[in-house]
N, C-alpha and C positions, 0 to 999 in steps of 0.2 A: 360232246362237251361232257366235263362232270360237273353234276349240280347235288348240291345238298338241299332239300326242301325241309325246313323245320315245322311240324305240325301237319297232323294227316286228317284235318277236318274235312268239311265238304270243298272246300277252294284247294287246300294241301294235296288232298285225295285225287281231286279230278287231274290237278296239273302233274302229279305224278306219273297217272295212269297214260295222260296225254305224250309227254316226253319220252316216258321208258318206251311208248308203241313207237316212237321216231329213232329209237336205237341211240339215245344218249345213254349215259352211264348216272343212273338216280341213287342217291341214298336218300330214305325219307326216316325222319326221326320223329319219335313221339313216344309218350307216357303210356299209352293204351295199346298194351301189345294184342290184343285181339283186334283193332281196329287195322292194326300195321298186317297182321297176318291174312286178312280177308282183302287186303290191298295186294299183298305177294302175291296171291293166289291166284291174281287177275294180271298179272303184268313181271316183266323180268327187271326184278328190281332188287336193291338191297334195303335191308331196314336194321334200325337200331333203337333199343327202347331205354329211354333215358330223358332229363331234362335239357331242353333244346339250348339253352345258355351256357351250361355246363362245361368248361375246358375240357375235361376228359371225355365226354360225350361227342366234341365236334372234332377232337382229335380221332376217336375211335370211327366216325364218319368220313375222315380224309379231308379235312379241313386243308390240310397242309397244303394238297396239291390240287384243290377244288377250284373249278373257275369262276363258279358261283354260289353264292348261298342265298336262300329265298326264305325267310321269315316269316310263317303264315300262323303261328299260333294263337290262340284266343287273347294272348296278354299282349299289349302294347309293348309294357316295360322289359317282359322274357324278349321279345323281338329287338328291341333297341339294344340291349345285353348284349346279345347272341351277335349282332354285326359287329358291336365294340370290340369284343372278344375275338370273333374271325379277324378283325381288323389288327388289332393289337398283336396276337400271338401268332397267325397263321398268314398274315397278308394278304388275305382273300382278295381278289380283284374285283370282283363287282358283289355289292351287298344291297339285298333288297327287302324291306322291310314293310309289312301292313302294319297301318298305324290308324287306328280308328278315332281315338280321342280329339276334338275338336282343340283343346287346350293345347297339345301338343302342336298340331298343323298349323297352328296361329303364329307361330314363331319360327321362321325361315332359317335364322340363323343356328337355330339349334341343329339342325342336320348337315355338319359340315365337317370335314375329316379333325379339324382340331377339336371339335366337341362329340357328336354323335355320328361315326362315320359311316353314314346310311346313303348309298349312291341313288336309289330309287324309292320314291314313297307310294304306296300303294293304300289309297284311303276308298274303300267298297262304299261307304254311304254315299261319298261325292258321285263314283262312278255311275251309282245306279241311278242317283238323282239326276243327272244330267241324261241318261239312258230314257227314264220316263219322261222327262222336260221334251225331250226330242219326239217321242211318241205322241205327246198332246199337241205338239207343235204341227204334226203332221196327222191330222184327222185319218182314222181308217186303214194305217199303217200298222204293222205287225213287229217292225223291225227297220229302225232307222239308225245309219251308221255314217260319221264322218270321215271323209278322206282329203289327202293334199290339202291341211290348214281349213277346212271346211268349204273348200271349192266344189267337192263332189260329194254326194251322198247316195249311199246305198240303201234303197228300200224295198221291203218284203209287202207284198199285199196280198188277200186273199179275194180271186175275184169273185162278185158277187152274182146270183144267178139273174137279178135285174140290171147289171152294169152295163155299159154302153160297148164293151170289148167283146162279150160274149158270143162265141160262133166265129169270131172275125178269125180271118188268118193272121198268121203273125207278119206277112208281108206287107197286110194292111196297118197293122198296128205300126210296125217300121215308119211306113210311109206318112201315117200321121204324126208320129212325132220330127220335131226338127231334128235335122241329121246328126249334126254336131253337138247336141245337146240330153241326148238320152239313149239308152240301148239296153233291151231285155238280154240278161245274162243267165238267166237260168230260170226253168218253170219245173216245179214239182207238182206230182198227180199222186194220190194217193201214197205220199210220203215216197215216192221214186222220183228220181229228176228223168225228164223227157228229153229225148234228141229235138235241139232247135232245128228246125226247117222253115221253109217261107210258105210252106202249105199246111203246117201245122196250125189248129185251133187252140183257143182258150177256152178252157171248159168253166163251168161254175164249181165253187171250191178250189180252183188251181192256185199253188202259191207261189206268184211271180215275183223274181228277183230282177229289179233294173237299177242301173247306174243313170244319174241325171247329175248336170250342172245344178247346183244349189238354187240357183233364180229362177230353174224350170221344175224341180222336185215337187212344188206346189200343183200346180197345171197339169202335171203328169199324174198324180194322185188322183186329182179329180176325173181322168179318163178311166183308169182303173176301176176306180169306185162308185164312179157317178157323181151327183152333185151332193156331197157331205158338208154342211155348213162348219165353219171353223168354231171350236169350243170355245165356250166362255167360262163356265161355272163348274168348279173341282170341288170336289169332296174326298180330303185325306181321311183314312182311319187310322190312326196310329200317330203319335206326336214323337216318336224316336229322334235319333240322328238324322234319316232319312227323311222323314217327314218334315222335320225342321229346315233342312238342306233344300228340299222341294219346294215348300211352299214360299222361303225366301227368294227362291228364282222364279216363282209364278206371279207372287202377289202383284207385283207392278202392271202385269197384264192379262191378268184373269181375276175372277171373283172366287176365292179360295176359301173352304172349311175345312178346320180340323177337328176331329171328333177323338178326346183323349181320355182314357180311364182314370187316370191319376190325378188326383185334384193337384198336387204338389207341381208334376209337371205342366199340366193345364195353365197354372198359374205363371211359370216360367215361360210358356211358351206365348203368352198374351203380353209379357214384356218384351219377348226378343223378336217378336214380328210386328209389323207396322201396318199392315193392311187386311191381313187374315183375321178371319173370324175364329176365336176357339172354343170348342165345346168341352165341358166335362160329361163324359158319359159312356154308354156301350153302345160300339157301332153295329154292333148285331140285335139291338134292340130297336124291332120295327116300328114301334110308336115314335120314337125319338127319328128315324128317318124320315117317318112321315111327315113329323113335324118340321123337320128342314127341307120339305119339299123335295124327294129325293128323285120323283118322277121327272122334276125340272133339269137334275143333273146332267151337264153332258159326258163327266167321267167321275168314276167313283174308284179311289187308290186304296187297297188294302194294305198296309205297309207294317204291322205289327210282327214283333219277332216269334209269334205263332202260327204255323201253317194252318192249322185247323179251324183257328178263328179268323184267317184272311179268308180261306175258300168260303166258310158259312158266311160270312158278313158280305160277301163281294156278289155270293149266289143269291141271297135275300136282297142285296140292291137292286141286282138287274130284275129280281121277279117284282120287284117295286115299283119299276119303271126307269131306272137309269139307264142313258143310252149306251155308255161301254163302260164296261167294269174291267179292272184290272188288278192282278194279286201278286205278292209278292210269296214265293214259295221256294224254299230252301232243299226240299226233299226231292231230287230229281226224278224219283219214281211218282211223284203225283201232279208233275208238271204236263205229260202228255194227256193224262187222265183229265185233268180239269178243263184244259183247252179244248176237248172234246164235248162238254157240256155248256153249262149258264157262263162260263170264265170267257170273256172276249182275248184275253193275253194274260198268260203267267208269266212270270218274271222270274227268271232264275239269277238269284245272284253271283253263284260262282263261276256262271256262264260270261257273266257282265266282265267280271274281274279278271277271268282267262284270260281273254284277248288281251290284255294291257300287261298280263305277265309274259305272255307268249311274244309280244314287241321285242321284251329287252333278252328275250331267250335267241331269237330267231338268230343265224349267222347271215351275212350280207349286210348290205345297207336298208334292211326291212325297218320302216320307221312307224307302220302300224300294221297290228293282226287284230282280226274280229272273228269271234268263234259264232258260227253260225249253225242251225237246226240242231242244239244240243249237242255241239262239238262235233258234228260229223261232215261238216264242212268249214271251210275258212275264205276269207275274203282277206287279201294281204295289199299293203300298198310297199312297192319297193323302189329305189332309187336307181338309176343306172348310172355309173359312172365309166370312166375311161375311152376309150376309143374302138374302132374296129379289131385292132391287133389285140387289144388286152381285155375286150368283153365278150360275153357270149350275144349280146342284145344290141350293144350300141353300134350303129350304122347299119343295122338290118329291117327290114320289113317285118310285120307283125307274122304274116306267111312264111317267113324264114325262119323263125321261131321255132326251135323245138321244146315245145311243152308235153309237159307229163300229161297222160292220160286225166281228162276230166276237168282240164285248169283250161280256162277261157280268159285273155286279156280282156278288159270291159273299157278302159278309158285311159287317158294320158293326160298329166297335168304338166304343162310346159309353161312354166312361170305364172304369169295371170291367165293364160289360157287353157280351157277344157278341150280335149278332143274324144267324142266317143270312137272306139277302137274301130279301124277297118284295115283289111288284108294289106292295104298298101302303103299303108302310115310306117315309116321308119321312127326308129327309137333312137332319139338322139342324147348326149351325155347331160346328166341331172334332171332327166325326165322321171315323175312319180309316176310309176307303172301301178295301176289298181288290177289285181288279178283275183278271180273267181275260182276254187279249188272246190270241185264237187266230192272228190277223195283225197282226205288228208294224208294219203301214203305218197301224193306228190311234192310234200313240204320241200324235203331236201334237194329234189331237183330244181325246184324254184331258187332256194338257196346258194344253189351251185351256179345256177345263170346268173345271178345278179353278184356274184362274187368276182373283183377283178383279179387278172393272173398275167403277170408279166411274162410267162411263157405260153400263154393261151395264143394260137395260130386260128 
Protein backbone atom coordinates (compact mmCIF):
# COMPACT_ATOMS: atom_id res chain seq x y z
CA UNK A 1 0.00 0.00 0.00
CA UNK A 2 1.27 3.47 -0.88
CA UNK A 3 0.83 5.77 2.10
CA UNK A 4 1.85 9.41 2.67
CA UNK A 5 2.29 10.42 6.30
CA UNK A 6 2.31 14.15 7.03
CA UNK A 7 4.16 15.04 10.22
CA UNK A 8 7.15 13.21 11.69
CA UNK A 9 6.39 13.79 15.37
CA UNK A 10 6.04 11.03 17.95
CA UNK A 11 2.86 9.57 16.41
CA UNK A 12 3.81 10.14 12.76
CA UNK A 13 7.32 8.81 13.24
CA UNK A 14 6.13 5.71 15.12
CA UNK A 15 3.51 4.99 12.47
CA UNK A 16 6.01 5.44 9.63
CA UNK A 17 8.48 3.02 11.22
CA UNK A 18 5.77 0.47 11.96
CA UNK A 19 4.33 0.50 8.44
CA UNK A 20 7.70 0.66 6.68
CA UNK A 21 8.77 -2.49 8.50
CA UNK A 22 5.72 -4.24 7.00
CA UNK A 23 6.88 -3.58 3.43
CA UNK A 24 4.51 -0.72 2.66
CA UNK A 25 5.53 2.12 0.34
CA UNK A 26 5.83 4.99 2.85
CA UNK A 27 6.59 8.66 2.21
CA UNK A 28 7.06 10.87 5.27
CA UNK A 29 6.70 14.67 5.04
CA UNK A 30 7.92 17.19 7.60
CA UNK A 31 9.65 20.56 7.80
CA UNK A 32 12.40 19.24 10.10
CA UNK A 33 15.21 17.73 8.04
CA UNK A 34 17.06 16.30 11.06
CA UNK A 35 14.01 14.38 12.31
CA UNK A 36 13.38 12.98 8.84
CA UNK A 37 16.99 11.87 8.47
CA UNK A 38 16.89 10.09 11.84
CA UNK A 39 13.78 8.13 10.85
CA UNK A 40 15.13 7.36 7.37
CA UNK A 41 18.27 5.89 8.96
CA UNK A 42 16.08 3.37 10.79
CA UNK A 43 13.70 2.26 8.04
CA UNK A 44 13.34 1.91 4.28
CA UNK A 45 11.10 4.86 3.46
CA UNK A 46 11.11 8.09 1.45
CA UNK A 47 11.17 11.54 3.05
CA UNK A 48 10.15 14.96 1.75
CA UNK A 49 11.07 18.28 3.40
CA UNK A 50 8.27 20.82 3.14
CA UNK A 51 4.92 22.15 4.31
CA UNK A 52 2.42 19.30 4.51
CA UNK A 53 -0.52 21.22 3.05
CA UNK A 54 1.27 22.71 0.03
CA UNK A 55 0.10 21.21 -3.30
CA UNK A 56 3.66 21.08 -4.66
CA UNK A 57 4.88 19.14 -1.63
CA UNK A 58 1.99 16.66 -1.83
CA UNK A 59 2.64 16.24 -5.53
CA UNK A 60 6.33 15.56 -4.88
CA UNK A 61 5.33 13.03 -2.22
CA UNK A 62 3.29 11.11 -4.81
CA UNK A 63 -0.26 12.06 -3.79
CA UNK A 64 -1.50 11.43 -7.35
CA UNK A 65 -1.25 7.66 -6.97
CA UNK A 66 -1.27 7.30 -3.17
CA UNK A 67 -3.80 4.98 -1.55
CA UNK A 68 -3.95 6.99 1.65
CA UNK A 69 -2.86 10.25 3.24
CA UNK A 70 -2.52 10.44 7.03
CA UNK A 71 -2.19 14.01 8.32
CA UNK A 72 -0.57 14.02 11.77
CA UNK A 73 1.08 17.42 12.04
CA UNK A 74 0.74 19.50 15.22
CA UNK A 75 -1.68 21.86 13.47
CA UNK A 76 -5.34 20.89 13.06
CA UNK A 77 -5.69 23.48 10.33
CA UNK A 78 -2.72 22.13 8.36
CA UNK A 79 -4.13 18.61 8.63
CA UNK A 80 -7.55 19.70 7.37
CA UNK A 81 -6.17 21.75 4.47
CA UNK A 82 -3.86 18.88 3.45
CA UNK A 83 -6.86 16.54 3.23
CA UNK A 84 -8.77 19.15 1.21
CA UNK A 85 -5.86 19.55 -1.23
CA UNK A 86 -5.42 15.78 -1.53
CA UNK A 87 -9.12 15.38 -2.33
CA UNK A 88 -9.46 18.30 -4.72
CA UNK A 89 -6.23 18.03 -6.72
CA UNK A 90 -5.19 14.39 -6.41
CA UNK A 91 -8.41 12.46 -5.66
CA UNK A 92 -6.68 10.49 -2.89
CA UNK A 93 -9.08 7.66 -1.88
CA UNK A 94 -8.58 7.71 1.92
CA UNK A 95 -7.77 10.75 4.02
CA UNK A 96 -7.13 10.56 7.77
CA UNK A 97 -6.54 13.62 9.96
CA UNK A 98 -5.60 14.14 13.57
CA UNK A 99 -7.88 16.82 15.05
CA UNK A 100 -7.28 17.98 18.61
CA UNK A 101 -9.50 21.02 19.10
CA UNK A 102 -12.85 20.16 20.67
CA UNK A 103 -14.37 23.11 18.82
CA UNK A 104 -13.89 21.33 15.48
CA UNK A 105 -14.99 17.92 16.75
CA UNK A 106 -18.28 19.31 18.03
CA UNK A 107 -19.61 19.82 14.49
CA UNK A 108 -20.01 16.46 12.73
CA UNK A 109 -21.34 18.10 9.55
CA UNK A 110 -18.02 19.85 9.07
CA UNK A 111 -16.15 16.71 7.96
CA UNK A 112 -18.04 15.62 4.84
CA UNK A 113 -16.93 15.52 1.22
CA UNK A 114 -18.84 18.72 0.41
CA UNK A 115 -17.07 20.66 3.19
CA UNK A 116 -13.81 19.23 4.62
CA UNK A 117 -13.23 15.82 2.98
CA UNK A 118 -11.72 13.91 5.91
CA UNK A 119 -12.68 10.23 5.91
CA UNK A 120 -11.40 9.40 9.39
CA UNK A 121 -10.91 11.72 12.36
CA UNK A 122 -8.37 10.84 15.04
CA UNK A 123 -8.64 12.64 18.38
CA UNK A 124 -5.70 11.59 20.59
CA UNK A 125 -7.16 13.29 23.65
CA UNK A 126 -10.41 11.35 23.35
CA UNK A 127 -8.60 8.04 22.74
CA UNK A 128 -6.28 8.53 25.72
CA UNK A 129 -9.18 9.50 28.00
CA UNK A 130 -11.03 6.31 27.03
CA UNK A 131 -7.87 4.27 27.60
CA UNK A 132 -7.36 5.64 31.12
CA UNK A 133 -11.04 5.26 31.96
CA UNK A 134 -10.87 1.53 31.17
CA UNK A 135 -7.82 1.18 33.43
CA UNK A 136 -9.70 2.85 36.28
CA UNK A 137 -12.77 0.66 35.71
CA UNK A 138 -10.59 -2.49 35.99
CA UNK A 139 -8.42 -2.11 39.13
CA UNK A 140 -5.01 -3.73 38.90
CA UNK A 141 -4.89 -3.89 35.09
CA UNK A 142 -1.93 -2.71 33.02
CA UNK A 143 -3.90 -2.52 29.78
CA UNK A 144 -7.59 -2.98 28.94
CA UNK A 145 -8.75 -3.18 25.32
CA UNK A 146 -12.20 -3.65 23.80
CA UNK A 147 -13.14 -5.89 20.87
CA UNK A 148 -16.38 -6.84 19.12
CA UNK A 149 -18.22 -3.68 20.16
CA UNK A 150 -17.22 -4.19 23.78
CA UNK A 151 -18.36 -7.81 24.07
CA UNK A 152 -14.76 -9.04 24.50
CA UNK A 153 -11.97 -7.50 26.55
CA UNK A 154 -8.23 -8.12 26.49
CA UNK A 155 -6.61 -7.45 29.84
CA UNK A 156 -2.95 -7.38 30.78
CA UNK A 157 -2.21 -7.99 34.45
CA UNK A 158 0.92 -8.33 36.52
CA UNK A 159 0.76 -11.33 38.86
CA UNK A 160 1.38 -10.17 42.43
CA UNK A 161 3.56 -12.08 44.88
CA UNK A 162 0.64 -12.73 47.23
CA UNK A 163 -1.92 -13.29 44.45
CA UNK A 164 -4.08 -16.42 44.40
CA UNK A 165 -2.61 -17.73 41.13
CA UNK A 166 1.09 -17.61 41.99
CA UNK A 167 2.63 -21.07 41.69
CA UNK A 168 -0.42 -22.65 40.09
CA UNK A 169 -0.20 -24.68 36.91
CA UNK A 170 -1.79 -23.13 33.83
CA UNK A 171 -4.09 -26.15 33.61
CA UNK A 172 -5.45 -25.34 37.06
CA UNK A 173 -6.07 -21.75 36.04
CA UNK A 174 -7.94 -22.80 32.90
CA UNK A 175 -10.08 -25.18 34.95
CA UNK A 176 -10.90 -22.36 37.38
CA UNK A 177 -12.08 -20.09 34.55
CA UNK A 178 -15.49 -20.67 32.95
CA UNK A 179 -14.61 -22.48 29.73
CA UNK A 180 -16.52 -20.23 27.36
CA UNK A 181 -15.73 -16.91 29.02
CA UNK A 182 -11.96 -16.51 29.47
CA UNK A 183 -8.62 -17.64 28.10
CA UNK A 184 -4.97 -16.94 28.90
CA UNK A 185 -3.38 -16.10 25.53
CA UNK A 186 0.14 -14.96 26.47
CA UNK A 187 2.51 -14.74 29.40
CA UNK A 188 5.61 -12.54 29.40
CA UNK A 189 8.37 -13.25 31.89
CA UNK A 190 11.37 -10.93 32.08
CA UNK A 191 10.05 -9.22 28.92
CA UNK A 192 10.03 -12.47 26.93
CA UNK A 193 7.00 -14.48 25.80
CA UNK A 194 6.99 -17.95 27.32
CA UNK A 195 5.44 -21.04 25.72
CA UNK A 196 1.98 -21.80 27.10
CA UNK A 197 1.55 -25.39 28.21
CA UNK A 198 -0.67 -27.02 30.81
CA UNK A 199 2.16 -27.72 33.27
CA UNK A 200 3.55 -24.19 33.17
CA UNK A 201 3.33 -22.11 36.34
CA UNK A 202 2.60 -18.41 36.81
CA UNK A 203 5.33 -16.64 38.75
CA UNK A 204 5.41 -13.33 40.58
CA UNK A 205 5.82 -10.34 38.21
CA UNK A 206 4.64 -12.33 35.18
CA UNK A 207 2.70 -10.16 32.73
CA UNK A 208 -0.40 -12.17 31.85
CA UNK A 209 -2.64 -11.40 28.86
CA UNK A 210 -6.08 -12.92 28.81
CA UNK A 211 -9.27 -12.52 26.82
CA UNK A 212 -12.62 -12.53 28.57
CA UNK A 213 -16.23 -11.74 27.91
CA UNK A 214 -16.96 -8.26 29.23
CA UNK A 215 -19.34 -9.65 31.83
CA UNK A 216 -16.62 -11.88 33.23
CA UNK A 217 -13.61 -9.53 33.10
CA UNK A 218 -13.95 -8.07 36.60
CA UNK A 219 -14.10 -11.43 38.38
CA UNK A 220 -11.07 -12.66 36.44
CA UNK A 221 -9.15 -9.55 37.44
CA UNK A 222 -9.77 -10.48 41.06
CA UNK A 223 -8.46 -14.01 40.43
CA UNK A 224 -5.21 -12.71 38.99
CA UNK A 225 -4.61 -9.86 41.41
CA UNK A 226 -6.38 -10.99 44.56
CA UNK A 227 -9.09 -8.87 46.09
CA UNK A 228 -8.51 -5.29 44.96
CA UNK A 229 -11.28 -2.90 45.89
CA UNK A 230 -12.96 -0.86 43.15
CA UNK A 231 -11.56 2.63 42.81
CA UNK A 232 -13.64 5.54 44.12
CA UNK A 233 -11.37 8.57 44.53
CA UNK A 234 -9.41 9.93 41.55
CA UNK A 235 -7.01 12.91 41.47
CA UNK A 236 -6.00 14.31 38.07
CA UNK A 237 -2.93 16.51 37.68
CA UNK A 238 -3.42 18.72 34.64
CA UNK A 239 -6.64 20.16 33.30
CA UNK A 240 -5.86 20.20 29.60
CA UNK A 241 -8.02 18.51 26.98
CA UNK A 242 -7.21 15.02 28.28
CA UNK A 243 -7.91 15.98 31.90
CA UNK A 244 -11.17 17.64 30.90
CA UNK A 245 -12.32 14.67 28.76
CA UNK A 246 -11.44 12.21 31.52
CA UNK A 247 -13.08 14.19 34.31
CA UNK A 248 -16.31 14.48 32.32
CA UNK A 249 -16.43 10.73 31.75
CA UNK A 250 -15.60 9.85 35.38
CA UNK A 251 -17.39 12.42 37.52
CA UNK A 252 -20.77 10.67 37.51
CA UNK A 253 -19.31 7.47 39.04
CA UNK A 254 -16.20 8.60 40.93
CA UNK A 255 -15.10 11.34 43.31
CA UNK A 256 -12.87 13.37 40.99
CA UNK A 257 -10.50 16.25 41.69
CA UNK A 258 -8.34 18.17 39.19
CA UNK A 259 -5.26 20.21 40.04
CA UNK A 260 -4.60 22.87 37.38
CA UNK A 261 -1.72 25.37 37.52
CA UNK A 262 -3.29 28.10 35.35
CA UNK A 263 -5.89 30.25 37.17
CA UNK A 264 -7.68 30.99 33.88
CA UNK A 265 -7.88 27.33 32.89
CA UNK A 266 -8.97 26.35 36.40
CA UNK A 267 -11.81 28.84 36.13
CA UNK A 268 -12.87 27.40 32.79
CA UNK A 269 -12.77 23.83 34.17
CA UNK A 270 -14.92 24.74 37.16
CA UNK A 271 -17.61 25.98 34.76
CA UNK A 272 -17.29 23.09 32.28
CA UNK A 273 -17.52 20.30 34.89
CA UNK A 274 -20.48 19.46 37.11
CA UNK A 275 -19.28 17.35 40.04
CA UNK A 276 -15.50 17.53 39.73
CA UNK A 277 -13.65 19.61 42.33
CA UNK A 278 -11.19 21.94 40.57
CA UNK A 279 -8.11 23.10 42.50
CA UNK A 280 -5.72 25.77 41.29
CA UNK A 281 -2.12 24.94 42.17
CA UNK A 282 0.95 22.81 41.54
CA UNK A 283 0.51 19.02 41.53
CA UNK A 284 4.16 18.65 42.57
CA UNK A 285 3.56 20.66 45.76
CA UNK A 286 3.64 18.06 48.54
CA UNK A 287 1.87 20.36 50.99
CA UNK A 288 -1.04 20.69 48.58
CA UNK A 289 -1.16 16.94 47.98
CA UNK A 290 -1.23 16.33 51.73
CA UNK A 291 -4.02 18.88 52.14
CA UNK A 292 -6.05 16.96 49.57
CA UNK A 293 -5.45 13.69 51.46
CA UNK A 294 -3.34 12.09 48.75
CA UNK A 295 -2.88 9.03 50.97
CA UNK A 296 -6.61 8.27 50.56
CA UNK A 297 -6.59 8.56 46.76
CA UNK A 298 -7.21 5.34 44.85
CA UNK A 299 -5.76 6.73 41.60
CA UNK A 300 -3.46 9.65 40.77
CA UNK A 301 -3.09 10.51 37.06
CA UNK A 302 -0.44 12.98 35.86
CA UNK A 303 -1.74 14.36 32.56
CA UNK A 304 0.18 17.56 31.74
CA UNK A 305 2.18 18.14 28.53
CA UNK A 306 5.47 18.00 30.44
CA UNK A 307 6.94 14.48 30.80
CA UNK A 308 9.31 15.46 33.60
CA UNK A 309 6.55 17.19 35.58
CA UNK A 310 4.30 14.17 35.17
CA UNK A 311 6.98 11.75 36.33
CA UNK A 312 7.95 13.83 39.37
CA UNK A 313 4.39 14.51 40.52
CA UNK A 314 3.41 10.84 40.10
CA UNK A 315 6.45 9.66 42.05
CA UNK A 316 5.70 12.19 44.78
CA UNK A 317 2.05 11.09 44.95
CA UNK A 318 3.14 7.46 45.28
CA UNK A 319 5.63 8.29 48.04
CA UNK A 320 2.91 10.20 49.91
CA UNK A 321 0.59 7.20 49.86
CA UNK A 322 -1.52 7.19 46.67
CA UNK A 323 -2.63 3.63 45.90
CA UNK A 324 -2.14 3.64 42.11
CA UNK A 325 -0.28 6.24 40.08
CA UNK A 326 -0.33 6.71 36.30
CA UNK A 327 1.70 9.12 34.21
CA UNK A 328 1.30 10.35 30.65
CA UNK A 329 4.72 10.10 28.97
CA UNK A 330 5.47 11.13 25.39
CA UNK A 331 9.12 10.08 25.17
CA UNK A 332 9.33 6.33 24.44
CA UNK A 333 12.71 6.08 26.16
CA UNK A 334 11.12 7.14 29.45
CA UNK A 335 8.27 4.63 29.47
CA UNK A 336 10.08 1.40 30.37
CA UNK A 337 12.37 3.34 32.69
CA UNK A 338 9.63 4.73 34.93
CA UNK A 339 7.47 1.57 35.04
CA UNK A 340 10.37 -0.25 36.66
CA UNK A 341 10.25 2.21 39.56
CA UNK A 342 7.54 3.90 41.61
CA UNK A 343 5.11 4.64 38.77
CA UNK A 344 2.56 1.87 38.24
CA UNK A 345 1.49 2.63 34.67
CA UNK A 346 3.18 4.80 32.06
CA UNK A 347 0.77 5.79 29.29
CA UNK A 348 2.25 6.39 25.85
CA UNK A 349 -0.01 8.65 23.72
CA UNK A 350 1.58 7.53 20.47
CA UNK A 351 1.01 3.84 21.22
CA UNK A 352 -2.63 4.48 22.13
CA UNK A 353 -3.16 6.46 18.92
CA UNK A 354 -1.15 4.06 16.78
CA UNK A 355 -3.64 1.22 17.21
CA UNK A 356 -6.52 3.31 15.88
CA UNK A 357 -4.45 4.41 12.89
CA UNK A 358 -3.39 0.85 12.09
CA UNK A 359 -7.04 -0.23 12.03
CA UNK A 360 -7.56 1.91 8.92
CA UNK A 361 -4.36 0.78 7.23
CA UNK A 362 -4.63 -2.99 7.55
CA UNK A 363 -5.91 -4.94 4.55
CA UNK A 364 -8.74 -7.47 4.71
CA UNK A 365 -11.70 -6.77 6.98
CA UNK A 366 -9.64 -5.72 10.00
CA UNK A 367 -11.99 -3.79 12.26
CA UNK A 368 -9.73 -3.26 15.27
CA UNK A 369 -5.98 -3.18 15.91
CA UNK A 370 -4.32 -2.58 19.27
CA UNK A 371 -0.62 -2.09 19.78
CA UNK A 372 0.80 -4.08 22.72
CA UNK A 373 4.07 -4.08 24.61
CA UNK A 374 5.34 -0.79 23.12
CA UNK A 375 4.44 -1.87 19.60
CA UNK A 376 6.26 -5.22 19.64
CA UNK A 377 3.01 -7.21 19.63
CA UNK A 378 -0.52 -6.63 18.35
CA UNK A 379 -4.05 -7.75 19.03
CA UNK A 380 -6.24 -7.80 15.92
CA UNK A 381 -9.97 -8.21 15.39
CA UNK A 382 -10.77 -9.54 11.92
CA UNK A 383 -14.12 -10.41 10.36
CA UNK A 384 -14.39 -13.64 8.38
CA UNK A 385 -16.28 -13.42 5.07
CA UNK A 386 -17.15 -15.78 2.24
CA UNK A 387 -17.41 -19.56 2.32
CA UNK A 388 -15.05 -22.53 2.32
CA UNK A 389 -14.26 -21.98 -1.38
CA UNK A 390 -13.50 -18.27 -1.19
CA UNK A 391 -12.00 -17.95 2.29
CA UNK A 392 -8.95 -19.44 3.97
CA UNK A 393 -10.68 -19.48 7.37
CA UNK A 394 -14.46 -19.92 6.92
CA UNK A 395 -15.62 -23.52 7.28
CA UNK A 396 -12.36 -24.57 8.92
CA UNK A 397 -11.63 -25.46 12.51
CA UNK A 398 -9.10 -23.35 14.39
CA UNK A 399 -6.56 -26.17 14.33
CA UNK A 400 -6.82 -26.31 10.51
CA UNK A 401 -6.00 -22.62 10.02
CA UNK A 402 -2.40 -21.97 9.03
CA UNK A 403 -1.48 -19.19 11.46
CA UNK A 404 1.94 -17.49 11.32
CA UNK A 405 4.45 -18.10 14.11
CA UNK A 406 3.57 -16.26 17.29
CA UNK A 407 -0.12 -15.90 16.37
CA UNK A 408 -2.92 -17.22 18.58
CA UNK A 409 -6.67 -17.10 18.02
CA UNK A 410 -8.04 -16.18 21.41
CA UNK A 411 -11.77 -15.66 21.01
CA UNK A 412 -14.64 -15.57 18.53
CA UNK A 413 -17.66 -13.26 18.72
CA UNK A 414 -20.63 -14.66 16.81
CA UNK A 415 -23.56 -12.30 17.04
CA UNK A 416 -24.11 -11.78 20.76
CA UNK A 417 -22.28 -15.00 21.67
CA UNK A 418 -18.65 -14.99 22.82
CA UNK A 419 -16.60 -18.18 22.54
CA UNK A 420 -13.08 -18.69 23.78
CA UNK A 421 -11.02 -20.42 21.09
CA UNK A 422 -10.82 -24.21 21.12
CA UNK A 423 -9.07 -26.33 18.48
CA UNK A 424 -12.29 -27.92 17.16
CA UNK A 425 -14.37 -24.73 16.79
CA UNK A 426 -15.24 -23.97 13.16
CA UNK A 427 -15.06 -20.39 11.89
CA UNK A 428 -18.28 -19.17 10.27
CA UNK A 429 -18.88 -16.27 7.90
CA UNK A 430 -19.27 -12.92 9.75
CA UNK A 431 -17.48 -14.23 12.85
CA UNK A 432 -15.33 -11.62 14.61
CA UNK A 433 -12.01 -13.35 15.32
CA UNK A 434 -9.64 -11.90 17.94
CA UNK A 435 -5.99 -12.79 17.31
CA UNK A 436 -2.94 -12.16 19.47
CA UNK A 437 0.33 -11.62 17.58
CA UNK A 438 3.45 -11.92 19.69
CA UNK A 439 5.54 -11.19 16.58
CA UNK A 440 4.37 -8.35 14.31
CA UNK A 441 6.11 -9.86 11.29
CA UNK A 442 3.04 -12.10 10.93
CA UNK A 443 0.65 -9.21 10.26
CA UNK A 444 0.70 -9.62 6.47
CA UNK A 445 -0.06 -13.34 6.80
CA UNK A 446 -3.08 -12.54 8.99
CA UNK A 447 -4.31 -9.97 6.45
CA UNK A 448 -4.05 -12.52 3.64
CA UNK A 449 -5.92 -15.13 5.68
CA UNK A 450 -8.94 -12.86 6.01
CA UNK A 451 -9.02 -11.59 2.44
CA UNK A 452 -11.74 -13.19 0.31
CA UNK A 453 -10.57 -14.49 -3.05
CA UNK A 454 -12.87 -15.73 -5.80
CA UNK A 455 -10.07 -17.97 -7.10
CA UNK A 456 -9.09 -19.51 -3.74
CA UNK A 457 -9.60 -23.26 -3.60
